[in-house]
C-alpha positions as CSV (number, residue, x, y, z in Angstrom):
1,M,104.7,109.8,103.4
2,Q,105.2,107.7,106.7
3,E,109.0,107.4,106.1
4,F,109.2,111.2,105.8
5,R,107.2,111.8,109.1
6,E,109.2,109.3,111.1
7,S,112.5,110.9,109.3
8,L,111.3,114.2,110.7
9,L,110.4,113.1,114.1
10,I,114.0,111.6,114.5
11,M,115.4,114.8,113.2
12,V,113.5,116.9,115.7
13,S,113.7,114.5,118.6
14,L,117.4,113.2,118.4
15,P,118.9,116.9,119.2
16,I,116.4,117.4,122.0
17,Y,117.5,114.1,123.7
18,V,121.2,114.9,123.1
19,I,121.0,118.5,124.8
20,V,118.9,117.0,127.7
21,I,121.3,114.0,128.3
22,G,124.5,116.2,127.6
23,G,123.0,118.9,130.1
24,E,122.2,116.1,132.8
25,L,125.7,114.7,132.4
26,L,127.4,118.5,133.0
27,Y,125.2,119.1,135.7
28,S,125.9,115.8,137.3
29,Y,129.7,116.6,136.9
30,F,129.9,119.9,138.1
31,H,127.7,119.2,141.2
32,N,129.5,116.0,142.0
33,K,126.2,114.2,141.9
34,Q,128.1,111.2,140.2
35,Y,124.8,110.0,138.1
36,Y,127.2,108.6,135.4
37,T,130.1,106.4,135.9
38,G,132.4,105.0,133.9
39,K,131.5,101.3,134.7
40,G,128.1,102.4,134.0
41,I,128.5,103.9,130.7
42,L,130.4,101.0,129.6
43,A,127.8,98.4,130.7
44,N,125.1,100.5,129.0
45,V,126.9,100.5,125.4
46,Y,127.7,96.6,126.1
47,L,124.1,96.0,126.7
48,S,123.1,98.4,123.8
49,A,125.4,96.3,121.5
50,L,124.2,92.9,122.7
51,N,120.6,94.3,122.2
52,F,121.5,95.4,118.5
53,T,123.2,92.0,117.9
54,L,120.3,90.0,119.2
55,D,117.9,92.1,117.0
56,I,119.5,91.5,113.8
57,L,119.8,87.7,114.7
58,V,116.1,87.2,115.4
59,R,115.3,89.0,112.2
60,G,117.4,86.6,110.2
61,V,116.0,83.6,111.8
62,C,112.5,85.2,110.9
63,L,113.7,85.6,107.5
64,L,115.0,82.1,106.9
65,V,111.8,80.5,108.4
66,L,109.5,82.6,106.1
67,N,111.9,81.5,103.2
68,Y,111.4,78.0,104.3
69,F,107.6,77.9,104.5
70,Y,107.2,79.7,101.2
71,Q,107.7,76.8,99.2
72,F,104.6,75.3,100.9
73,R,102.4,78.2,99.9
74,F,98.7,77.7,98.7
75,L,98.2,80.5,96.5
76,K,100.7,81.6,93.8
77,Y,101.0,85.3,93.0
78,S,99.0,85.2,89.8
79,M,96.3,83.4,91.4
80,L,96.0,86.1,93.8
81,F,95.9,88.6,91.0
82,Y,93.2,87.0,89.5
83,I,91.2,86.3,92.7
84,G,91.5,90.0,93.3
85,W,89.8,91.0,89.9
86,C,86.8,88.7,90.4
87,Y,85.5,90.8,93.4
């Protein structure tokens, strides 16, 4: 149910963001406000790609660390199932 709510939120909010940003882009173009420049857009795309890459890298390192320390666990899954039935 949580995934559905998040998907619905994205499906509703994404068109609103696109319309608002597109409107601002057109307004700045037609009124010569120069809110957006090619250099600024390229810098934004570059930083977004860098953030995405760093996010994937950090998640991968976390998974590797968790996988390494999994071999030193105290309880096995069968023990956890048994302990759960005791209470």
